[in-house]
N, C-alpha and C positions, 0 to 999 in steps of 0.2 A: 815802865819797869826798868830797874837798874841794870848794870852790866852783869853779864853771866859770870858766875864764879866757877873756875876750873881748878881742880887740885891735881897736881902732877906727882906721881909716886915713882921714884927711881933712885937707886943708890948711886948711880953714876952722875956726879955733879955736873959735868959738861952737858950731858943730855938734858938734865933737869933745867939748867939755866938757859939752854938753847930754846927749849919749848916755852919757858916763861917769857923770854924776850919776844919770840915769834907770836905767841898768843896775845901778849900785851899790845903789840902793834896792830893786831886784828880787832882790838877793842874789848878784849876779855880781861877780867880780873883773875890773873893766873898766880897760883900759890904752889910752891914746891914742898915736898916732904921726902926725906932720904930713907924712910923705912915705912913699912905697912902700919906698924904700931902708931907712929907719929901721925900718919895720914888718918887713921881711924879717930884719933883724938881730935884732930883738926876738923874733920867732917862732923863729928859728934857735937863739937862746940859751935862751929860757925856754918855748917852745911856746905853743900856743893851742888851746882847744877850739872856738872859733868866731872868724871874722874878719868884720868889717863894713867895707867899703871904698867910698869914693866912686869914681865912674867918672871924672870929670874932675879931674885933678890935674896941676900942673906937673911936668916931668920925666917919670918913668915913670907912665903913666896907669893907671887901675884895671884894665882888661882885661889889659894887659901884666903888671901886678903879679900878677893872678890866675894867669896862665900860669906866671910864675916861681915862685909859691908852690906850684902843683900839681906842678911839676918837683921841688921840694924835698920836698913831702909830698902824694902823690896823694890821700890821704884827707882833706885839709884841707877844712873846712866853711866856705863863704864866702857871704855875702849882700852884694849890691851896692846902692848907693844912687846915684841920679842925679837931677839937676834937669831933665833933658831927656827928654821923653816920646817917646823914639825906639825903635821896635821893632827897628831895625837894631842899636843899641847893646845892647839887652836880649838879642837873639838871639845876638849875638857873645859876650856874657858867659856865657850859658847853654851855648853850645857849648864855651867854655873851661872849663866845670866849675862854674859858680856854682850854688848850691842854690836861690836865689831872688833877687828884686830888688824894690826899692821906688822909687817916683818921688816926689820932693819936691813939695809938702808931703805927708807920709805920716801915716797914722793910728797914734797911739802904741800903742793897744791891739792893733792888728793886728801891729805890729812885735814887741811883747812875746810874743804868741801864737805867731808864726812862729819866733822865737828858741827858745822853750820846746819847740815841736814838733821843730825841727831838732836840738836837743841830745838829745831823747828818741830820735829815730831813729838818731842817731849812737851812742848808748849801746846800743840794741838791736842795731845792726849789729855793734858790737864784741863784745857778748855772743855773738851767733850765730857770729862768726868764731872766738872762743875755743872754743865748743862744737864747731864743725866740726873745728878742729885737734885737740881732744881725741879726737874720734871717729875721725879719720883715724889717730891714733897707736894708739888702743885697738882699733879695729875693722878697719882696713886697707881699708875700702871707699871709697878716695879717688876712684873714678870717679863717685861721686855728688857733684855740684858744686852749690853754692848756699848762701847765708847768709840767705835770706829767712825770715820767720816761718813760712811754710808748710813749708819744708824743715827748719827746726829742730824742728817738730812731728814730721816723719817720722823724723829722727835719734833723737828721744826715744822714739818708739814702737819703733824697731828695738832700742834698748837694753833697753826694758821687756820685750819678748816673746822676745828671743833666748834667754834662759836657761830659758824654759819649754818644755814639750813640746806646747803647744797648736797645733792647725792654724791656719794663717794664710791669709786670702783677700785678695789685693791687686787692687784695681780701679783703673782709670784709662784714659784715652785711649791710643791707640797712640803709642809714642815718648816716654812720660813716665818711663821707667826702672823699670818693674815688676820686671824680672829683676835689676837692680842692687840694688833693695831686698831681694829674696829672697836674693841673694848676701851682702848685708850682714848679714842675720839669721843666715845660716849661719856667716859668718866670726866673729861675736861669740859664737856658741854653743859648747858643749862638744863639738860635732861638727865643729869647724873643720878638724881634721886628717883627717877622713874625706871621702868623695866628695860633691861637689855635682853632681847629675845633673839636667839640664834637658831637657824635651821639649816641643815646640810641637805641641799636639794638632790644630791646624788645618793643619799642614804635612805630615802623614803620611796617605797614602791610607787610607780607612776599613777596607779589608780587611786592612791590615797593622798597624793600631793595637794590637789586642790582643796580637799577637806582639811588637810593638815594646816595649810596656810590661811584659808578663809573661813574654816569652820563649816558646820552643817546643822540642819534642823532635824528634829525627830522624824523618822520615817523617810528621809531623803533617799535612802538606799538600804539594801539589806544589811542589817547589823547596826543601823543608826537608831538605837533604842532611846536616845535622849538628845537634846540640843547640846552642841559642843562648840565652844568658842575656839576659833582658830588662832594661830600665832600672830597674825596681823592685828586682831582685836586685843590680844594680850599685851602687845607692844604699844597700845594707845598711850600717847604722851611721852613715849620713850624712843628707843631705837630698835629697828628690825634689821637683823643681819642675815642676808641670804648668801650662804657659802656655797661654792661650786655652782653658781647660777647658770653656767653654760650647760649643765646637765638637764635643765628644764625642757620638757617636750614643747614643740612649737605651739600647740594649741593653748598651753598654759602661759607661754610667753605673751600671747595676745591679751589674755586677761590681766597679766602682770603689768603690761604697758598701760592699760586703762587705769589700773590701780595707782600706778606711779603718777600719771597725769592728773588724776582727780582726787587721789587719796580716798577713794570710795570703792567698796566691794560688796558683793552679795554672797552670803553663805550658801553652800550647796543646798538646793531645795528651799531656800528662803524666799519670802514674798517681797522683800524690799532691800534696798541698799543700806549700808552703814558707812558713815564717814569717820575717819580716824585722823589723829594728828601724830605722825611718826617721822623720825629721821631714818632714811633708807641708806644702808650700806651693803654693797654686793661684793663678792670676791670670786675669783676663778684661778685655777692653776693651769689653765690652757692658754694658748695663743688666741686671744679673743678676736683680733682682727682676722686671723685665718678662719676662725669659726664663722664669722660674718661672710667672708668671701665664699666659703663652701656652702652657704645657705643653711647652716645648722643653728645659727643664732641671728635673730632679727636685727637688722641694721638700725631701725628706729628705736628699738629697745636699748641697744648698745649706746646710742647717743644720749638717750634719757639718763642712763646710769652713769655714763662716763663724763660727768661734769668735772669732778676732781679725780685725778688718777694718782694712785700711790703704788709704787712697785717695791715689793719687799725683796731685798737682795738675797741670793743663795749664800750659804755659809762659806763656800769656797771663794767668794769675792769679798769676804770680811774676816779673813782668818785671824786677824789680830784680836778678834773678840772671843776666840776659842778658849784661851785661859780663863777669862771672866765667866764664860758660860759653863765651862767644866767645873770650876770651883762652886758656882751657883748650884749646879745639879748635885755635886758631891755633898754640899751642906743639906740640900733638900732630902736626899736619900739617907744621909746620916740620921736625920730626925725620923724619917719614915720607917727605917729599918732598925733603929736603935744601935747604929754603928758609930765608931769614933775615928774614922779615917781622917788624917790630918792634911793630906795634900797629894801631889803627884810626883813621882820620880822624874828626873830630867829626861830620861829616855822615854817614859810613858807620855809626857807632855809633848815631846818632839814628835812621837808617833801620831798623837792626836792632831798636831799641827800639819803633818804631812798628808793626812787622809783627806779625801775629796768630798765625802758626805753627800751621796745622791739623795739621801733622805733629810738632809739639812739639819736644823737644830733639833728636830724630833729624833733623828737618828743618833746625834751626839748624846742626847738625854738618855736614850736606851743603852748606849755603850757605857755611860758613866754609872747608870743604875746597876748594870750587870757587874761592873768592876767593883763598886762598893759592896755588892752582895758577896762576891767571891774573894775579895782581898782579905787576907788574914794579918797583914802587917800594918804598920802605922801610916804608910803611904801607898797609893796605887802604883803598881809596877807594870811593866810591859806584859808580864805573864798573865795579868788579869784582864788584858784587852782581848777582844775577839781576834781570831786568826786572820780574818779578811782585812782588818785594820792594819795588821803588821805586814800583810802581803803586799799592800800598795805603797809601803814606805820605801823610797829609793835608798839603796845602800844600807838598809837597816842592820843587816848582819854584821857589817864592818864597824858599826857604831855601838853595838851591844857588847857587854862584857863577855869574854870568851867563856865557853862552857868548860867544866873541869876536864882537864886532859886534852883540850883542843889547842893545837899549835897555831900561832899566827905567822910564824916565819917558816917557810919551807926548808926541808933538810938541806937542799943545795943552795940556800941563801936567796936573797932578793935584792933588786935595785930599789931602794926606798924612795928616792927622788922620783923615779919613773912611776912607781906605784901610786905615789901621792898625786902626781900630775894626771895620771889616767883616771884616778878617782875623782879629782876636781873637774876634769874635762867632762866626764860622764854626767856629773850632777848639774853642771852649767848647761849642757846640751839638753838634758831632760827638763830643766826649769824653763828654758827657752821654748821647748815644745809645748809644755803645759800652759805657757803664757801666750800661745798662738803666735809666736815669733816676735812679740812686743818686748823689746829689751828692757824698758823701764819696769814693766810688770814682772818680768823674770828677776830683775834685781830685787824687787820687793819681796818675791817669794823666797829669796835667799838671804834677805836681811842685809843686802849690800847697797852701797851708794851707786848711783847711776854711773859715776866716773869709774868706780872700781869694776863695775860690770863690763863697761866698754873695754877697759884694760885687759880683763881676763878673756873676753871674746877675741880680742886682737891676739893675745898671747897664744891661744889655742886654735886660732884660725877658724873660729866658729862664726859663720856668716848667715846670710839669708834672713836676717831679722830686721824689724823696723823700729825706729826710735820710740814712737808713741803708740 
């Protein structure tokens, strides 16, 4: 790949030339523009890997330029520079899609590090999108949505194990897409034209489970008025997916162990065994090792199933996928409900990004379905989101537009600098708490470079964190 192309937009010639020289020495192809209009023309004609723009410029200002650029290229990577230490301007720029911002005078090393990290993230996101598109073409499991590193690892595992005959154990919290992963494995395998049969072991009454899985013959028990083929027989030649397998009672775990070892079973009340050719995939939302230790799940069955382990990540650990998922569900329910919602307001998307989703992707889908149903405008607003989503958003009230008649400045005035510092200190402390004290993870939650995060932690004397 050639040198990264960076466009610098600033009406101040000395700043523009300084950045051009500094970035040129770093190996970038840096080009300057003294107005937003010229920069848009330059980017439209020749493109840009990264844009650095001043906030205050005559004519079209930096935030309006950012919005116009995002309309032209939603994936544009933009860093804003301002001489005004205003949280209002910074928040407005971040809402409009800025990656980061610096306040003059800025630290040169911090600027270099942030640019390098931003370009690395853009490269990774591009590679993940390419991988996802290839997988969607090859595998057909387009219902798995996400371009994060964690999801790229899942896609890679699916491709690796699909062509084998090994048993697969998928673990993860409820709502993380375990069945979609199982279907992806099936669709990529040489069994894709044969049945994919799924059974939720926790949703079937215990006295019917054996009959449901292995079938029964007429007269085997009261109500068995005819022979019935079980799910294991229906899956012959294909894939049998046993979801929530840790819900199986112990006596059925013994029979399942024999079935896994021999691929043979006997229908309830049947006179003889039947052999089938199936791929077995199991899943659980429990801590399986803990279930084994407590004696609720057989250790020998666990080892038979746990040949290949795939862990589906909770949504809170891949929040960069939330915009993709939200738009996917919006389009899904636009079609299902006959609506024409076009997108999400910046405040609504930020609220979705701040929420922790105990129900994972399934909960996000429910939230978006509700919002599409209730929204009367062209885009989903914060008012269409459930109250509990808004309640978990840190500092949400201060980021939302004021209600009519609501004063932002007290009658007796305020210390703006101190208010801004208190606001930033509280957010950084909360991010560090949510990240379990891991500074790098907290920086990721705030969209900051690690260097910027360390600077702010030192500035506000926030300690007791660890680097990794």
